[in-house]
N, C-alpha and C positions, 0 to 999 in steps of 0.2 A: 130852946122851941120845944113846946110838948108838944109832940106827933099823935096824931090819934089811929090807932092800928087795926086791922079788920084783917080778915080772910074771903077774897073773892073766887068763888067758883065756877068753873069754864063748865060749860055744859058738857063736858067730856070727862068731871069733875075734879078735873085738875085746882089745887089751889093756889090762888098767887097772891100773896102777901102784900096787903095795903098799905101806906101811910097818905094820911091827911093832915095839912097844916096849911091857916089859914081860915078865914068865917065860912062857912056852909054855906050866905045866900052870898057869897062873893058874885060878880055879873060875869065874871071870866072863871076859866080851869084853865090851867095850866097841868099837863100832865108831861110826866120824865120818865123815858126810859134807859135804862143803863146803859155796860157794855160786855162785855164776855169774861167772865170769871169774874164779874164783882156785883154790887147788888144795891139795894136804893139808899145806901149809906152815902156812894160813891156825889151822887147831889144833893145830900142835906144841907151844906155850906150855903149854895146857890138856894135850895127852897129858905132857909133861915135868912137870908140876904133879902129875896125878895117878901116873905111873909111881915120879916121886921118892920121895913122902911113904910110899909102899909100902903105905901101908892105906887101905881095901879091897886085897889084889893083884890087878891087875887086867892082864889083855892089851890091850891098844889096838892097833883098826887102823883105820887112816888110807887112804884110798883116792883120787886122782884120778877123776873124773867122766868118763866119753868124752869124747874133744878139750880135755879140759883140761888142764894140768901134762904130765907125762909118758906121759897116756896114750894111744892111738890117735886119729889123727883118725879121724870119720865125715864120711860126707854129712849137710849139712845135712838132710837128708827124716830122719834117722836123730837129731837133735839135738832129740829131747822126754824131756820127765819121764817118759812111760812109758818108755821104754827107760831112762833112769837106775833108774828102779824092777826093771826086769827085772835089768838089771846086779848091781843090790845085792840081789836075791833069788839069783841065782848063786852070787853071793859067800859069802855066809852059806851058804848048803847045801854049796858044795864046801871054804871056808877055815874055817867056825866050823860042822861035824857035829853039835858035842852040848854039851851045858852050855847057864847061862841066857846071853842075851844084853840088853844094853843100846845103847840106838841114840841117836847124838847129831847132830841136823841143822841147818845153820846155813843160813841164806834159801834156796835151791833145794836144797839138800840136808834139809832138812824138811820139803821141798814133796814130795823124792824118797819121804821115808817113808811122808806122808801118800799117796801113790800106792802104795808097797808093800801097806799094808794094805787095797786097794780091790782093787789085781791079783792079791795071793797073800795071802789071808785065812787061810786054812789053814796057813801058815809064818808069818804073822804072829801069828796066835793063837797055835800049837804054842810057837813059839821067843822071842818078845819077850818081855822080863822088864820095862822100863821103857824111856822115850821121853825126848829131852828134846830139846824145839822151840826153835831160839834165831835170834830177830829173821828169823822166816818169815812166811808167810802164807798163810790157805786160799783165797783167792781175792779177785778183786777189784785183782790190781794194775794193769791195763789203763787204771783212771780215777785212778791213784796221780799225785799233783804233785809229788813230790819234793820240794814246799814252793816252788815256782817260780811267778815269777807265769805267768798263762797265756800270755804272750806268748813270754815266754821257755821258755816249756815247749811252745810251738807248732814254736818254732827248732830244739828239742833233735830233736822227732821227726820235722822234716824231715831233717835231720842223719844220724837214725841211719837214714833210709830210703833218704838216695841212699847210705849207706854200703853198705846191704846190696844196692844194687845194682852197687856197684863191681867190675872184673873182678880186681881185685888182691887183695881180701879173701881169697880163698879160696886163694892161694897164700903170703901171708906169713906167717911162723913166729910172728912175735911182734907187740902192739900197736904197742909202743916199744922200742926199744936202748937206752934210756937213763928210766929211774924216775923218778928226780930231775925230766924235765921236766913227769911229768903229778900227784908228788904235789901240787901247791896243789888242783889240782880231785880228787885221791882227799879229799886232806882235807875237803875243803868239804862233799864228797859222802857218803861211808859214815862219817867218825868224828864222834865229840863235839870243843866245841871244848878240851878239855883232856885230849884223845887223846895219850900219851907218843911217841915219836919211835919207839920199837920198834914201836909198832902200827901209825905213818904206814909204817915203811921195808917191814913184811910188807905188809902192805897194797897200796903202790905196785909193788913187783916183780912180787906175782900178778898185779895187772892187766897191767901191764907187757909181762909174760912171756903173758898169753894168748893165743891166735891169735885175729884178729880174725875169723874164721868163728864160731867158738864166740860171740861176743861179739852177731853178728847174728842165728846161726842157731836160738839159743835164746830170743830174744824172743816169737815166736810162741806158743809153748808157755807161757813165760810167764804173758800177755797171757788166753791160756786155760784156766791151771789155775782150777781152780772142786772142791774136794773138802772141802765141809762135810760131807755127806754121810759120808766116808769116816774123819770124826772119831768116827764112832759107835762104831769098833772099840779109839778109845787109852779109853772108858768102862770096860773091862775092863784094860789096863796103868795104871797110875802117871806119870803126865806132867810135866813142869815144863815151864813157855811162861816166856820168859827173852825179855825186849826191852828198848832202852835210850828215853829219855824223847826223845833228841833225833834219833832215826832216821826219817830220810827214804824211804828205799827200803821199808822194813815199818814203818810208825808204831804207836804205841802201838795206835791204834786195832784195826789187827789180828792182834794179841795177845789183846786183851780177844775179838775175833770168836773165836778158837780156844778162846779158855778158856773161853767161855758155852755153846760147841757141843759140847766135848769135858768133861764136867759134874765130871768127879775132878780135872779140870787145877787146878795151882797156877800162877797166876800173879806173876812176879818183873819188876819195873822197875827198873831204875837210871838213877837220876838223872844229867845231864850227860852218859850215854852215847849214842853214834851203832848205827852199824848193824853195826859188826864186836865183837860183843861175845866173842866167843873170846881178840880180842886186846886189846883195851881194859878188860876184867874177867876177865884169865883166873881169880884166885882165887874170884871169883863163881861164873862159870860151873865151875869146878872143883868148890866144894864141893855146887852142885846135884848134879852128876851122881855127887859121890863119894857121895851119900845114897840114889842110885838102885842104885846100885853094892855099897853094905850091905846093902840090903836083897833083892837078887837072891842075892848071895851066902850069906844066911842064912837066905830060905825061899826061893830058886829061883824061886818063881811069888810076886809081891808085892801085899801086902794093898792095898787100893784107898784107903786113907785116906791124905790128905797130911802129910808128918812136918816137922820144923820148928819151931823157935819165933821169936820177933820180936828175941828178943837175935843168933838166930842170922843175920838178915836186918839187922840193923842190923849188923851185923860185916863182915857181904860188901857193903855198902854199896847193898842194893836192896831195894825195899820189896814184899811181898806180896799179894796181893787172891786173893778167892776169887768 
């Protein structure tokens, strides 16, 4: 896959690295937002699966959030989900000025889409023709245990607090120069037990190369994230909610909470998968997005009824619920 890369600047001057795949004249644009401590590489396999199959024809836009990947650093005070939503609004307005848009958000990227609906309701209602919320949450993250014993969780929280106060954090360009050193912890925390080596390799590289300031700077906004009310906007837009049954960061209960609040959302659970669904279940996630893209291209504005059959779900390795 040969992506076209550029730097988009927000009205405040923050540079956001953007990768575009697929034909520039495609009738539908898919915009993919990544998770905390990751970057646009985490969506690359899904983008490749969608553009290489050619049906439906789609332009895929992946970008790095502020302070992530190749985008510009910002002060910790500007590391907020609200700021991410404003970045997405500007990016949509400037780079996708016309035509239907489907949004896909993984983890913090999904939270960004929720905040977009909350902060820019007109833009969301007028432009967004479908949404995929992947391994994400509408709130309650401060209470997440990561599946750890209380004592170990307490030690982890203390470690995070100490890291946030360390003077070197804002100066260091990457969390680690050797992704292999953190790979065992990455596998244990964010991947399912049977994730393939490619999923581990990309996950470890993204996290290792993340700025430590982003690791600690976005933690308060994640804990404060509470957007159940914002999900009312999703009742007018076909919404796919996806989660792995072994997700420690945003477990199945979080996905059920979203699906229950956004009444027309369809929930798909992937047995044995962890938090990194765009890397662990590439075909399944791509298939769900493809369904949204087909409907967006056919109607411009999608009907609210969920599509797909039990046979489709079996092929993707996921189980669906309403």
